[in-house]
C-alpha positions in Angstrom: 20.0 -8.9 -19.5 17.5 -6.2 -20.6 14.4 -5.5 -18.7 11.4 -4.2 -20.7 12.5 -0.7 -19.8 15.9 -1.3 -21.3 14.3 -2.8 -24.4 12.2 0.2 -24.9 15.2 2.5 -24.5 17.1 0.4 -27.1 14.0 0.6 -29.4 13.9 4.3 -28.9 17.6 4.5 -30.0 16.9 2.4 -33.1 14.0 4.7 -34.1 15.9 8.0 -33.4 18.8 6.7 -35.5 16.3 6.3 -38.4 15.9 10.1 -38.1 12.6 10.2 -36.1 12.5 12.3 -33.0 10.7 10.5 -30.1 11.3 10.4 -26.3 10.1 6.9 -25.6 9.0 3.8 -27.6 6.3 1.9 -25.7 6.0 -1.9 -25.9 2.5 -3.0 -25.1 1.1 -6.6 -24.9 -0.7 -7.4 -28.1 -4.4 -8.0 -28.2 -3.9 -10.3 -31.2 -1.4 -13.0 -30.2 -1.5 -14.6 -33.7 0.2 -11.4 -35.0 2.8 -11.1 -32.2 3.3 -11.0 -28.5 3.8 -7.2 -28.3 2.8 -4.1 -30.2 4.5 -0.8 -31.0 1.9 1.9 -31.8 4.1 4.9 -32.0 4.2 5.1 -35.8 1.0 7.1 -35.6 2.3 9.9 -33.4 5.5 10.0 -35.5 3.5 10.3 -38.7 1.6 13.2 -37.3 4.8 14.9 -36.2 6.5 14.3 -39.5 3.4 14.9 -41.7 3.7 11.5 -43.4 2.0 8.1 -43.7 2.2 6.0 -40.5 2.6 2.8 -42.5 5.7 4.2 -44.3 7.2 4.9 -40.9 6.2 1.5 -39.6 7.9 -0.2 -42.7 11.2 1.7 -42.0 11.1 0.6 -38.3 10.2 -3.0 -39.1 13.1 -3.2 -41.6 15.5 -2.4 -38.8 13.9 -4.7 -36.2 14.1 -7.7 -38.6 17.9 -7.3 -38.5 17.9 -7.8 -34.7 18.1 -11.5 -33.5 16.1 -10.8 -30.4 12.9 -10.2 -32.5 10.9 -12.6 -34.7 7.6 -12.5 -36.5 8.0 -8.7 -37.0 5.0 -7.4 -39.1 2.7 -4.6 -39.7 -1.1 -4.7 -39.2 -3.6 -2.1 -40.4 -2.5 1.5 -41.0 0.8 1.1 -39.0 0.6 -1.2 -36.0 3.9 -2.9 -35.5 3.7 -6.5 -34.1 6.6 -8.5 -32.9 7.5 -11.6 -30.8 10.8 -12.3 -29.0 13.0 -15.2 -30.1 13.5 -18.3 -28.1 17.2 -17.3 -27.5 15.9 -14.0 -26.0 13.6 -15.8 -23.6 16.2 -18.2 -22.6 18.6 -15.4 -21.8 15.9 -13.6 -19.9 15.1 -16.8 -17.9 18.8 -17.2 -17.1 18.9 -13.6 -15.8 15.9 -13.8 -13.5 16.9 -17.3 -12.4 20.2 -15.8 -11.1 18.3 -13.0 -9.3 14.6 -12.2 -9.6 15.4 -8.6 -8.9 17.1 -8.4 -12.3 13.5 -8.0 -13.5 13.1 -4.7 -11.7 13.4 -1.2 -13.1 14.4 1.2 -10.3 13.0 4.7 -10.0 15.1 7.8 -9.4 15.9 7.8 -5.6 13.7 10.0 -3.4 13.1 10.3 0.3 9.4 9.7 1.0 7.4 9.8 4.2 4.2 7.7 4.2 1.6 8.7 6.7 -0.8 5.7 7.2 -2.5 3.7 9.9 -4.2 6.5 11.8 -5.1 4.5 14.9 -6.8 6.5 17.6 -5.4 6.1 21.2 -7.9 4.5 23.6 -10.1 3.4 20.8 -10.3 -0.1 19.3 -9.2 -0.5 15.7 -12.2 -1.1 13.5 -12.8 -2.2 9.8 -12.4 1.5 8.7 -8.7 1.2 9.6 -8.1 -1.8 7.4 -7.5 -0.1 4.0 -5.1 2.5 5.3 -3.0 -0.2 6.9 -3.0 -2.5 3.9 -2.5 0.1 1.2 0.0 2.2 3.1 2.1 -0.8 4.0 2.1 -2.2 0.5 3.0 1.2 -1.0 5.9 1.5 1.5 7.2 -1.9 0.5 6.8 -1.2 -3.2 8.5 2.2 -3.0 11.5 0.6 -1.1 11.7 -2.2 -3.7 11.9 0.4 -6.4 14.8 2.2 -4.7 13.1 4.8 -2.5 14.2 5.8 1.0 10.9 5.5 2.8 9.8 6.4 6.4 6.5 5.0 7.5 4.6 6.9 10.2 1.5 5.6 12.0 0.5 9.1 12.9 -1.7 8.3 16.0 -4.8 10.2 16.9 -3.8 11.1 20.4 -4.7 14.8 21.0 -8.5 14.8 20.2 -11.5 15.0 22.4 -11.2 11.3 23.3 -8.2 12.3 25.6 -10.4 14.6 27.7 -13.2 12.0 27.7 -11.0 9.2 28.9 -9.2 11.2 31.5 -12.5 12.5 32.9 -13.9 9.0 33.1 -10.7 7.8 34.9 -11.0 10.6 37.4 -14.6 9.6 38.1 -13.6 6.0 38.6 -10.2 6.4 40.3 -10.2 9.8 42.0 -7.4 8.6 44.4 -4.8 8.4 41.6 -1.9 10.6 42.5 -1.9 12.3 39.1 -5.2 14.0 40.0 -3.8 15.7 43.1 -3.2 19.5 42.8 0.3 19.2 44.2 1.3 16.4 41.8 5.0 16.8 40.9 5.5 13.9 38.4 5.7 11.0 40.8 5.5 7.5 39.3 2.2 5.6 39.5 0.6 2.5 38.0 -2.5 2.3 36.0 -5.3 0.4 37.7 -6.8 -0.8 34.4 -6.0 -3.3 31.6 -6.4 -2.9 27.8 -9.7 -4.8 28.2 -11.0 -2.2 30.7 -9.9 0.6 28.3 -12.1 -0.9 25.5 -15.1 -0.3 27.9 -14.0 3.1 29.4 -13.9 5.1 26.2 -17.3 4.1 24.9 -18.9 4.9 28.3 -17.0 8.2 28.5 -18.1 9.1 25.0 -21.8 8.2 25.8 -21.8 10.3 28.9 -20.3 13.4 27.2 -22.8 13.2 24.3 -25.7 12.9 26.7 -24.6 15.6 29.2 -23.7 19.1 28.0 -21.8 19.9 31.2 -19.8 16.7 30.9 -19.0 17.6 27.3 -17.7 21.0 28.4 -15.7 19.3 31.1 -14.1 16.9 28.6 -13.3 19.8 26.3 -11.6 21.7 29.1 -9.5 18.7 30.1 -8.5 18.2 26.4 -7.4 21.8 26.3 -5.4 21.3 29.5 -3.7 18.2 28.0 -2.8 20.2 24.9 -1.3 22.9 27.1 0.8 20.4 29.0 -1.1 19.8 32.3 1.4 17.6 34.2 -1.0 15.2 35.9 -3.4 14.7 33.0 -0.5 14.2 30.5 1.2 11.7 32.8 -2.1 9.7 32.9 -2.8 10.1 29.2 0.7 8.9 28.3 0.2 5.7 30.3 -3.1 5.2 28.7 -1.5 5.7 25.3 1.2 3.1 26.1 -1.5 0.6 27.3 -3.6 1.3 24.1 -0.6 0.8 21.9 -0.1 -2.8 23.1 -3.4 -3.8 21.5 -3.0 -1.5 18.5 0.5 -3.0 17.7 -0.9 -6.5 18.1 -3.6 -5.9 15.4 -1.1 -4.2 13.0 1.3 -7.1 13.5 -1.5 -9.5 12.6 -1.9 -7.5 9.4 1.9 -7.7 8.7 1.9 -3.9 9.0 4.9 -2.1 10.6 6.0 1.5 11.1 9.3 3.3 11.4 7.8 6.1 13.5 5.1 5.6 16.2 4.4 9.3 16.5 1.1 11.1 16.8 -0.6 14.5 16.9 0.9 15.3 20.3 4.4 15.0 18.9 3.6 18.0 16.7 2.9 20.2 19.7 6.6 21.0 20.1 6.5 22.7 16.7 3.2 24.6 17.0 4.4 27.8 18.6 7.4 28.0 16.2 5.1 27.4 13.3 2.6 30.0 14.3 5.4 32.6 14.8 6.7 31.7 11.3 3.3 32.2 9.8 2.8 35.4 11.8 6.1 36.8 10.5 5.0 36.1 7.0 1.7 38.0 7.8 -0.4 35.1 6.8 -2.5 34.9 10.0 -5.7 36.8 10.8 -8.3 36.7 13.5 -11.9 35.8 12.7 -14.5 35.6 15.5 -11.7 34.9 18.0 -10.1 32.2 16.0 -6.7 32.3 14.3 -7.1 31.5 10.6 -5.2 31.5 7.3 -6.7 32.3 4.0 -5.8 29.7 1.3 -8.1 30.7 -1.6 -6.7 30.9 -5.1 -7.9 33.0 -8.0 -8.4 29.9 -10.1 -10.8 28.2 -7.6 -14.1 27.2 -9.1 -15.7 26.6 -5.7 -15.4 28.1 -2.3 -12.4 27.1 -0.3 -12.8 27.8 3.4 -9.8 29.2 5.4 -7.7 26.9 7.5 -8.3 27.3 11.3 -5.1 27.0 13.3 -6.3 28.1 16.8 -9.9 28.0 17.9 -11.6 30.8 19.7 -11.0 29.1 23.0 -7.3 28.6 22.3 -7.4 24.9 21.4 -5.6 23.2 18.5 -7.4 21.0 16.0 -6.5 18.6 13.3 -5.6 21.4 10.8 -3.1 22.7 13.4 -1.5 19.4 14.2 -1.3 18.2 10.6 0.4 21.5 9.4 2.7 21.4 12.4 3.5 17.8 11.6 4.6 18.8 8.1 6.6 21.7 9.7 8.4 19.2 11.9 8.9 16.6 9.2 10.6 19.1 6.9 12.9 20.2 9.7 13.9 16.7 10.7 13.9 14.7 7.4 13.7 17.1 4.4 11.6 14.6 2.4 11.0 14.9 -1.3 7.5 13.7 -1.0 4.9 13.0 1.8 2.0 10.6 1.0 -1.1 10.6 3.1 -3.4 7.5 3.3 -6.9 8.3 4.4 -10.6 7.8 3.6 -11.5 9.7 0.4 -13.9 11.8 2.4 -10.9 13.6 4.0 -9.7 15.1 0.7 -10.9 18.7 1.5 -9.0 18.6 4.8 -5.8 17.6 3.2 -6.2 20.1 0.4 -6.5 22.9 3.0 -3.4 21.7 4.8 -1.4 21.3 1.6 -2.3 24.7 0.4 -1.3 26.3 3.7 2.0 24.4 3.6 2.8 25.5 0.0 1.6 29.1 0.4 3.6 29.7 3.6 6.7 28.0 2.2 6.8 25.4 4.9 7.2 23.0 2.0 9.0 24.1 -1.2 7.2 24.1 -4.5 9.1 21.0 -5.6 8.2 19.0 -2.5 5.3 16.7 -3.4 2.4 16.4 -0.9 0.0 13.7 -2.1 -3.4 12.6 -0.7 -4.1 9.0 -1.4 -7.7 8.4 -0.8 -9.5 5.1 -0.7 -13.1 3.8 -0.8 -14.8 1.6 1.8 -15.0 -2.1 2.4 -18.6 -3.2 2.7 -20.4 -6.3 3.9 -22.4 -8.7 1.7 -25.4 -6.3 2.1 -23.4 -3.5 0.4 -23.2 -1.5 3.6 -20.2 -0.9 5.9 -19.3 -4.0 7.9 -21.3 -4.2 11.1 -21.6 -6.6 14.0 -24.8 -8.5 14.4 -26.2 -5.9 16.8 -25.5 -3.1 14.3 -22.3 -1.8 15.8 -19.0 -1.0 14.0 -17.0 -4.3 13.6 -13.6 -4.3 15.1 -10.6 -5.4 13.0 -9.9 -8.3 15.4 -13.5 -9.5 15.0 -13.2 -9.3 11.2 -10.0 -11.3 11.2 -11.7 -13.9 13.5 -14.6 -14.0 11.1 -12.4 -14.8 8.1 -10.3 -17.1 10.2 -13.4 -19.2 10.9 -13.8 -19.6 7.2 -10.2 -20.5 6.4 -10.1 -23.0 9.3 -12.8 -25.1 7.6 -10.6 -25.4 4.5 -7.4 -26.5 6.2 -5.5 -29.6 5.0 -6.5 -32.4 7.4 -2.9 -33.5 7.4 -2.1 -30.5 9.6 -2.9 -32.1 12.9 -0.9 -30.0 15.3 -3.3 -27.5 16.9 -0.7 -24.7 17.2 0.2 -25.1 13.5 -3.5 -25.1 12.6 -4.0 -21.8 14.4 -0.9 -20.3 12.8 -1.6 -21.4 9.2 -5.3 -20.6 9.4 -4.6 -17.1 10.5 -2.0 -16.6 7.7 -4.6 -17.7 5.1 -7.2 -15.5 6.6 -4.9 -12.4 6.4 -4.1 -13.4 2.8 -7.8 -13.6 2.0 -8.5 -10.2 3.6 -5.6 -8.4 2.1 -5.9 -9.8 -1.5 -9.6 -8.9 -1.6 -8.7 -5.4 -0.4 -6.1 -4.9 -3.2 -8.2 -6.3 -6.1 -10.3 -3.1 -6.7 -8.7 0.2 -7.6 -8.1 1.9 -4.2 -10.9 4.6 -4.6 -13.5 2.0 -5.3 -15.9 0.7 -2.6 -16.1 -3.0 -2.6 -18.0 -5.9 -1.1 -16.1 -8.4 1.0 -17.7 -11.9 1.4 -15.7 -14.0 3.8 -16.7 -17.3 2.3 -16.0 -16.3 -1.3 -12.6 -14.7 -0.7 -11.5 -17.6 1.5 -12.0 -20.1 -1.3 -9.1 -22.0 -2.7 -10.5 -21.5 -6.2 -10.9 -18.3 -8.1 -9.3 -14.9 -7.7 -8.5 -15.2 -4.0 -5.5 -15.0 -1.6 -5.8 -18.6 -0.6 -5.6 -19.7 -4.3 -2.4 -17.8 -4.7 -1.0 -19.3 -1.5 -1.9 -22.8 -2.5 -0.4 -22.4 -6.0 2.8 -20.9 -4.6 3.2 -23.7 -2.0 2.7 -26.2 -4.8 5.6 -24.6 -6.8 7.8 -24.8 -3.7 6.8 -28.4 -3.1 7.8 -29.3 -6.7 11.2 -27.6 -6.3 11.8 -29.3 -3.0 11.0 -32.7 -4.5 13.3 -31.9 -7.4 16.0 -31.0 -4.9 15.8 -34.5 -3.2 16.4 -36.0 -6.7 19.6 -34.0 -7.1 18.3 -31.0 -9.0 19.7 -27.8 -7.4 21.2 -25.7 -10.3 18.9 -25.6 -13.2 20.5 -25.5 -16.6 18.4 -23.5 -19.1 18.6 -25.1 -22.6 15.3 -24.9 -24.4 11.6 -24.3 -24.3 8.8 -26.5 -25.6 5.4 -25.1 -26.0 3.7 -21.7 -26.4 2.7 -21.9 -22.7 6.4 -21.8 -21.7 6.9 -18.6 -23.6 3.6 -17.2 -22.4 4.8 -17.5 -18.8 8.0 -15.7 -19.7 6.2 -13.1 -21.8 4.1 -12.1 -18.8 7.1 -12.2 -16.4 8.8 -9.7 -18.8 6.0 -7.2 -18.2 6.3 -7.2 -14.4 8.3 -3.9 -14.2 5.5 -2.1 -16.1 3.0 -3.5 -13.6 5.1 -2.2 -10.6 5.6 1.1 -12.3 1.9 1.6 -12.8 1.2 0.6 -9.2 3.7 3.2 -8.0 2.4 5.9 -10.3 -1.3 5.4 -9.4 -0.7 4.5 -5.8 -3.0 1.5 -6.2 -2.2 -2.2 -5.8 -4.9 -3.6 -8.1 -2.6 -4.2 -11.0 -0.2 -6.2 -8.9 -3.1 -8.2 -7.5 -4.3 -8.9 -11.1 -0.8 -9.7 -12.3 -0.3 -12.2 -9.5 -3.5 -14.0 -10.4 -2.6 -14.0 -14.1 0.9 -15.2 -13.8 -0.1 -17.9 -11.3 -3.0 -19.1 -13.6 -0.8 -19.3 -16.6 1.8 -21.2 -14.7 -0.8 -23.6 -13.5 -1.8 -24.2 -17.1 1.8 -24.9 -17.9 2.1 -27.2 -14.9 -1.0 -29.2 -16.0 0.4 -29.5 -19.6 3.8 -30.8 -18.6 4.9 -33.7 -16.3 8.0 -31.8 -15.1 9.7 -34.2 -12.8 9.0 -37.3 -14.9 10.2 -35.8 -18.2 12.8 -38.0 -20.0 14.3 -34.9 -21.7 16.8 -33.6 -19.1 17.3 -30.3 -20.9 13.6 -29.6 -20.8 13.3 -30.8 -17.2 15.9 -28.4 -15.9 14.6 -25.5 -18.0 11.1 -26.1 -16.6 12.4 -26.2 -13.1 14.1 -22.9 -13.7 10.8 -21.5 -15.0 9.0 -22.8 -12.0 11.6 -21.3 -9.7 11.3 -17.9 -11.4 7.5 -17.8 -11.0 7.8 -19.0 -7.4 10.3 -16.2 -6.6 8.2 -13.7 -8.5 5.1 -14.7 -6.4 7.1 -14.4 -3.2 8.3 -11.0 -4.2 4.9 -9.6 -5.1 3.1 -11.3 -2.2 5.6 -9.7 0.1 4.8 -6.3 -1.4 1.2 -6.9 -0.5 2.2 -8.0 3.0 1.1 -11.5 2.5 3.1 -14.4 4.1 3.3 -17.9 2.5 2.9 -20.8 5.0 4.9 -24.0 4.6 1.7 -25.9 3.8 -2.1 -25.4 4.0 
C-alpha cells in the first residue's frame, strides 16, 4: 500500500514520463473540497521552467491521471490548479494496510545517529516550571525521531559544576563540620549524608542567600567551586553524594512527566576531556590570552553584529559553561560520532550556543557535515501573562504545577472510579496530558498562557478531550469484541465522513515530517485534535454496533481501530499515556 510519499513519487514519475523535469510532485489538501480532496499546484513552476502555459501542462497531467483507477474527479481549476480525489477502492486498500499495521502509514527518514541534549536539571536545585518545556519537547522529539528510523541518544545534561556546588558544600561544612570529608587527611573513606532530599531543598536557597548577601562568603563559595572542578577529594565525595540524593527527586519528577534519558551525565562528566581539548585547540593555535583568561576568537567576516570570543578558562583558572559545553561536544564526538546533536534550551540561550557551535566547527572538533542545532523555546506563562509564580511570588516548582493541574482534573473524574488509588493514578495521568498537550499546541518558540481550568476541560482542544475520545474508541472496540468481532473485514464505505477520516489519516506522514523538520510538535497536536474531532463526527452519524449491514459494520470497526491506533501512536510521541477509563 502506498503512503502519501510513495504516491507523490509515483506522480513525479508520471509527470517526468510526460517529458517534464521535476524533482518532486507535492500533494496538498484542497481548500475547496467540492473540487477535490487534494491539489497539485506544480503546473505553475513547470510552466515557468518550460516557458509555456500552466493550463496546457495541467491538461496533459490530468489526461494521464484520469487513466489511473486510484484517482477520480480529476479536474482543473483556474489557470492550472489540478484537483483530484481518491477512489473508494483506493481508500479501502489504504484502510486494509493500516488496519494490518498502523506503522504502514509512516515514511521513514534516512537513518542518522542523533544526540538530543534536553532536561538540563540543576543538581541540588528543585525542578521548576522553566524546566517543563525542555523536558516535554525534548522527549517528544526523541520519540518522533526514533519512530522515523533514527538512532537517538537522549542526555539529561545535568548542571552539576556551577557555583551551586560551592554554595551547597560551604553550607554543609557550616552545618556539619564533623563530616569526615572535611578533614584535611581525608583519604576517601565512606560516609553517610546526614540530610534528606527535603533538607536539600532548604539548604541550597539558604546557601545562595548567604553568598549573595556576604561578599566574603561568595568568594569562599567560588573557591570551593574551583576546588571541586580541580578534583578536591573530600569536596567531590560530598558533592557526588548530594548529586545522588538530588537525582532521586529529579528522576521522580521526570518520571511523572513520562520523560526518560539514556545518559544521566552532566557538566562534570566533561572534565575528563577538558585538558585534552585545550591541548588540541592550543596545537591548532586557536587560543589566546586576554586579561588573564584563555579565549578563542570565533568572529566571521560575514558577521553583521559583534560576536564576542568564547572564554574557555577564566582569569582565576576556573571553567565555565562555554568550557564544559565545548568539552561535552569533544567527548560526544569521540564516544558516539553522531551525525547531529540537538540542544533544547530557552530561546534566550541562543547566543551561548552560537558561540559554542562556532568554536566546535572552526576548530574541527565537529566536521562541517555534523549538524549542531539549537532548538529554542518560549515560556509558559500564568493566566496573568507573566511567568508562573507561587502565591507569594516565588518561582513555582514543577511538582507544585502538576499538583495544581491535578486538583482540576480530580474534580472531573468519573464518579464510577471509586477506588482511591485508581483515582490518584488516573487523575495524575489526565493532569500530565493536560499539561503536555497545552505545551505542544503553540509553535515551540511562542510564549503561551496556561490556564489549569481551561486545559483540564473535557471539551475543546485539550489533552483530556483526546484521552476521553480515545478511551471511547477503545470501549467500542472492546464491546464489539464481546460480540464476536475480532478481525474486521473491510468491504465498503458509506458517507463522506468515512472518506474524510481516511483522507486525513493519509496525510499523517506529512504532519510527522513537518514536525521533524521544524522541531516543533504543534502540527502533531493539531492533527490529533482534527482527526479525533472528525472521528467523533463520524461516530455520531453512525450507529456502528447496531448496524444491520455487516459489511459496513466491520468496515466501520476497522476505521475505528485505525483511528484508535493512530491516536495511541501520536499520543505516545507526545509522552501522553491513556488510562483505562476516566
